[in-house]
C-alpha positions as CSV (number, residue, x, y, z in Angstrom):
1,M,10.9,0.5,-13.8
2,S,12.0,-2.5,-11.7
3,N,9.5,-5.0,-10.6
4,K,9.1,-5.5,-6.9
5,L,8.0,-8.3,-4.6
6,I,6.3,-6.9,-1.4
7,F,5.8,-9.3,1.4
8,L,2.7,-8.5,3.4
9,G,3.2,-11.5,5.7
10,T,5.8,-14.2,6.1
11,G,4.5,-16.5,8.8
12,N,2.8,-19.9,8.9
13,A,-0.8,-20.6,10.0
14,L,-0.4,-20.2,13.7
15,V,2.0,-17.3,14.0
16,T,1.2,-14.4,16.4
17,R,4.2,-12.2,16.0
18,C,3.9,-11.6,12.3
19,Y,1.2,-11.9,9.6
20,N,0.4,-15.1,7.6
21,T,2.3,-15.5,4.3
22,C,1.0,-13.4,1.4
23,F,2.7,-11.0,-1.0
24,A,2.2,-8.6,-3.9
25,L,4.1,-8.6,-7.2
26,Q,4.3,-5.1,-8.4
27,N,4.4,-4.3,-12.1
28,G,4.3,-0.5,-12.7
29,N,1.2,0.8,-10.9
30,E,-0.4,-2.6,-10.8
31,Y,-0.2,-5.2,-8.0
32,F,-0.7,-8.9,-8.4
33,L,-1.6,-10.3,-5.0
34,T,-0.9,-13.9,-3.9
35,D,-3.2,-15.0,-1.0
36,A,-4.4,-12.7,1.7
37,G,-3.7,-14.2,5.0
38,G,-6.2,-15.2,7.6
39,G,-8.4,-12.2,8.3
40,N,-8.9,-8.5,8.1
41,G,-5.3,-7.9,9.1
42,I,-4.7,-7.9,5.3
43,L,-6.3,-4.4,5.2
44,A,-3.8,-3.1,7.7
45,Q,-0.9,-4.7,5.9
46,L,-1.9,-3.2,2.6
47,E,-2.2,0.2,4.3
48,K,1.3,-0.1,5.9
49,A,2.8,-1.2,2.6
50,Q,1.1,1.8,0.9
51,I,-0.6,-0.4,-1.6
52,P,-4.0,1.1,-2.6
53,L,-6.7,-1.5,-3.1
54,V,-7.8,0.4,-6.3
55,N,-4.5,-0.7,-7.8
56,I,-5.1,-4.4,-7.1
57,H,-7.1,-5.9,-9.9
58,S,-5.8,-9.5,-9.7
59,L,-5.4,-12.0,-6.9
60,F,-4.1,-15.6,-7.0
61,L,-5.4,-17.9,-4.3
62,T,-3.2,-20.9,-3.8
63,H,-5.5,-23.0,-1.6
64,G,-8.4,-22.9,0.8
65,H,-6.6,-23.1,4.2
66,T,-7.7,-20.5,6.8
67,D,-4.4,-18.6,6.8
68,H,-4.6,-18.0,3.0
69,I,-8.3,-17.7,2.1
70,L,-10.0,-15.8,4.9
71,G,-8.2,-12.5,4.1
72,V,-9.6,-12.8,0.6
73,V,-13.1,-12.5,1.9
74,W,-12.2,-9.1,3.5
75,L,-10.7,-7.9,0.2
76,I,-13.8,-9.0,-1.7
77,R,-15.9,-7.1,0.8
78,L,-13.9,-3.9,0.5
79,A,-13.5,-4.1,-3.3
80,A,-17.2,-4.8,-3.8
81,S,-18.1,-1.8,-1.6
82,L,-15.8,0.4,-3.6
83,F,-17.1,-1.0,-6.9
84,V,-20.8,-0.2,-6.1
85,R,-19.7,3.4,-5.3
86,G,-17.8,3.6,-8.6
87,K,-14.4,3.8,-6.9
88,H,-12.9,0.4,-8.0
89,T,-13.0,-1.0,-11.5
90,G,-13.0,-4.6,-10.3
91,L,-11.1,-7.6,-9.0
92,T,-10.3,-10.9,-10.7
93,I,-9.6,-13.9,-8.5
94,Y,-7.5,-16.7,-10.1
95,C,-7.9,-20.0,-8.3
96,H,-8.9,-23.7,-8.7
97,E,-12.5,-24.8,-8.5
98,E,-12.4,-25.9,-4.8
99,C,-11.3,-22.4,-3.7
100,E,-13.9,-20.7,-5.9
101,K,-16.7,-22.8,-4.2
102,K,-15.4,-21.9,-0.8
103,L,-15.2,-18.2,-1.6
104,R,-18.6,-18.1,-3.1
105,L,-20.1,-19.8,0.0
106,F,-18.2,-17.5,2.4
107,C,-19.6,-14.5,0.5
108,Q,-23.1,-15.8,0.5
109,M,-22.9,-16.4,4.2
110,T,-21.3,-13.2,5.3
111,L,-21.8,-10.4,2.7
112,T,-24.9,-8.3,2.3
113,L,-27.1,-8.9,-0.8
114,K,-25.9,-5.6,-2.2
115,L,-22.3,-6.7,-2.1
116,Q,-23.1,-10.2,-3.3
117,S,-24.6,-8.7,-6.4
118,V,-21.1,-7.6,-7.4
119,L,-20.0,-11.2,-7.8
120,D,-19.4,-12.1,-11.5
121,N,-19.6,-8.4,-12.2
122,G,-17.0,-6.4,-10.4
123,I,-15.6,-9.4,-8.6
124,K,-14.8,-12.1,-11.1
125,F,-13.5,-15.7,-10.6
126,I,-11.2,-17.3,-13.1
127,C,-11.2,-21.1,-12.4
128,L,-7.8,-22.4,-13.5
129,Q,-6.7,-25.8,-14.5
130,D,-3.3,-27.4,-14.1
131,G,-0.9,-26.0,-16.7
132,E,-3.3,-23.2,-17.7
133,S,-1.9,-19.8,-18.8
134,F,-3.4,-16.5,-17.7
135,H,-2.4,-12.8,-17.5
136,A,-2.4,-10.8,-14.3
137,A,-1.2,-7.2,-13.8
138,G,0.4,-7.3,-17.2
139,L,2.4,-10.5,-16.4
140,A,2.2,-13.8,-18.3
141,C,1.6,-16.6,-15.9
142,T,1.1,-20.3,-15.8
143,S,-0.7,-22.1,-13.0
144,F,0.2,-25.6,-11.8
145,D,-1.0,-28.2,-9.3
146,I,1.7,-28.7,-6.6
147,H,0.2,-32.1,-5.8
148,S,-0.5,-31.4,-2.2
149,T,-1.1,-34.3,0.2
150,K,-3.5,-32.2,2.3
151,T,-5.8,-30.1,0.1
152,K,-5.8,-29.1,-3.5
153,Q,-3.2,-26.3,-4.1
154,F,-1.9,-24.5,-7.1
155,G,1.3,-22.5,-7.6
156,Y,2.3,-20.4,-10.6
157,R,5.2,-19.3,-12.8
158,A,5.2,-15.6,-13.8
159,V,7.3,-14.0,-16.5
160,L,8.4,-10.4,-15.8
161,P,8.6,-7.8,-18.6
162,D,12.4,-8.2,-18.6
163,G,12.1,-12.0,-19.0
164,Q,12.9,-13.0,-15.5
165,T,10.8,-15.8,-14.0
166,V,9.1,-15.8,-10.5
167,V,7.9,-19.2,-9.3
168,C,5.6,-19.6,-6.4
169,L,5.6,-23.2,-5.0
170,G,2.8,-22.6,-2.4
171,D,3.3,-23.7,1.2
172,E,4.1,-27.4,0.9
173,P,7.3,-29.3,-0.2
174,Y,8.4,-29.2,-3.8
175,N,7.1,-32.1,-5.8
176,P,9.2,-33.3,-8.8
177,A,6.0,-33.4,-10.8
178,C,6.3,-29.6,-10.9
179,Q,9.8,-29.6,-12.3
180,R,9.0,-28.1,-15.7
181,Y,7.4,-25.1,-14.0
182,A,10.0,-24.6,-11.3
183,Q,13.2,-25.4,-13.2
184,N,15.7,-22.5,-13.8
185,A,13.5,-19.9,-11.9
186,D,15.2,-16.6,-11.4
187,W,13.3,-16.2,-8.2
188,L,12.1,-19.3,-6.4
189,L,9.6,-18.8,-3.6
190,T,9.2,-21.8,-1.3
191,E,8.1,-22.5,2.3
192,A,10.5,-23.2,5.1
193,F,8.3,-24.2,8.0
194,C,11.3,-24.3,10.4
195,L,15.0,-24.8,10.6
196,Y,16.3,-28.4,10.1
197,A,17.9,-28.0,13.5
198,E,14.3,-27.5,14.9
199,R,12.7,-30.5,13.1
200,N,12.2,-32.4,16.4
201,E,10.5,-29.5,18.0
202,F,8.1,-28.4,15.1
203,N,7.7,-31.8,13.3
204,P,7.7,-30.3,9.7
205,Y,7.6,-33.7,8.0
206,E,4.6,-35.0,9.9
207,K,2.8,-31.8,8.8
208,H,4.1,-32.2,5.2
209,H,6.3,-29.1,5.3
210,S,10.0,-28.4,4.5
211,T,12.9,-27.0,6.5
212,A,15.2,-24.3,5.3
213,L,17.8,-26.9,4.5
214,D,15.3,-29.0,2.4
215,A,14.2,-25.9,0.5
216,A,17.8,-25.1,-0.3
217,R,18.5,-28.6,-1.5
218,N,15.5,-28.4,-3.9
219,A,16.5,-24.9,-5.1
220,R,20.0,-26.1,-6.0
221,A,18.7,-29.1,-7.9
222,L,16.3,-26.9,-9.8
223,N,19.1,-24.5,-10.7
224,A,17.3,-21.5,-9.2
225,K,19.1,-18.1,-9.3
226,H,17.6,-16.7,-6.1
227,L,15.9,-18.5,-3.2
228,I,13.2,-16.8,-1.2
229,L,12.0,-18.5,2.0
230,Y,8.6,-17.8,3.6
231,H,5.8,-19.4,5.7
232,T,8.1,-19.8,8.7
233,Q,7.9,-20.0,12.4
234,D,7.8,-16.8,14.4
235,N,9.8,-18.1,17.5
236,C,13.0,-16.2,16.5
237,L,11.9,-13.2,14.4
238,A,14.9,-11.1,15.5
239,Q,17.3,-13.8,14.4
240,R,15.2,-15.5,11.7
241,K,16.8,-13.8,8.7
242,R,20.3,-14.8,9.9
243,L,19.5,-18.3,11.0
244,Y,17.4,-19.4,8.0
245,T,19.8,-17.8,5.6
246,A,22.8,-19.5,7.2
247,E,21.1,-22.9,7.1
248,A,20.1,-22.6,3.4
249,K,23.5,-21.3,2.4
250,R,25.1,-24.6,3.6
251,I,23.6,-26.1,0.4
252,F,22.3,-23.4,-2.0
253,P,25.1,-21.4,-3.7
254,G,23.0,-18.4,-4.8
255,P,21.5,-15.5,-2.9
256,V,19.1,-16.5,-0.1
257,L,16.4,-14.0,1.0
258,V,14.3,-14.4,4.1
259,P,12.0,-11.4,4.1
260,D,10.3,-9.8,7.1
261,D,6.7,-8.6,7.0
262,L,6.4,-5.5,4.8
263,E,9.9,-6.0,3.2
264,T,10.3,-5.2,-0.5
265,I,12.6,-7.2,-2.8
266,I,13.7,-5.6,-6.0
267,L,13.5,-8.2,-8.8
C-alpha cells in the first residue's frame, strides 16, 4: 500500500480562503498529523478528508504560533472525550518543551476537569530534543531544531516503509544548520510565503519567510527529489498552483507540487 500525504490546509497564518497549513502522513490505517491549524476548523477538515480521529494516534507540533497550535487544543478536547467513553485508545503529541507548556496551560484554562484528567493518560506528551529519534504511525522519525528567529520550532525527517524520506522544514526559511536532516530528501516540504514577484507586496524577508523561488533554490542545493510548497498566500488560489510551480521550476529541476486544501499526494 502506498503512503499518502493529505493536506488539510495550505495557507499561512492570516488566510481566509483556505485553512492554515497542516497535513496528515498516512501509513496503512494510521495517520501521523503535523500541526492542526488555528481552530476547530481542523475538525471539519478531517471530516472532509474522511480521516477518522480514532485512526490518529500521533501528532507532531512544530511550534506554538496560533495558526499551528490552537487546532491541537480542539483535537485534544475531542480525543479526550472519546477516550473517557472508551472510543479512542489515545493520542501522543510530539513537540518541544515550549509547546508542551503552552498546550498544558491551554488545556487547564479551557477543558473540564474530567477531560483534563486524561492528560498523561490517554493524551500523552513526548518532549523532543534536537536530533532525537521517535516512532509515529509506524514511521521512524528524527526531530530537529530549524533555528527559528521568531519562536522555537522543530521539523522532522521521516522514513517511509519503502525507504523514501519525507522532510518537514516547518514554516520558516531553511537554515544550513539543518543540512544533515534535509539533504537528499525524497519529499521536501517547505514554506513559500509568496511569489518572489510579490516580495514587495507581502514583505516575506521582513517576516522571516521564503518565496517560491527561494524554496526552489534551497531544494536544488539539497538535492531533493520532489519539492512541496505550502504556507502560502491565498490571494490567487485559482492560479496558485500554476504560478508557484512556474516560479519554482525556474530553478528546481524536479517535480514541484503546490497542493490545495484536501489534496492527496501519493508518495
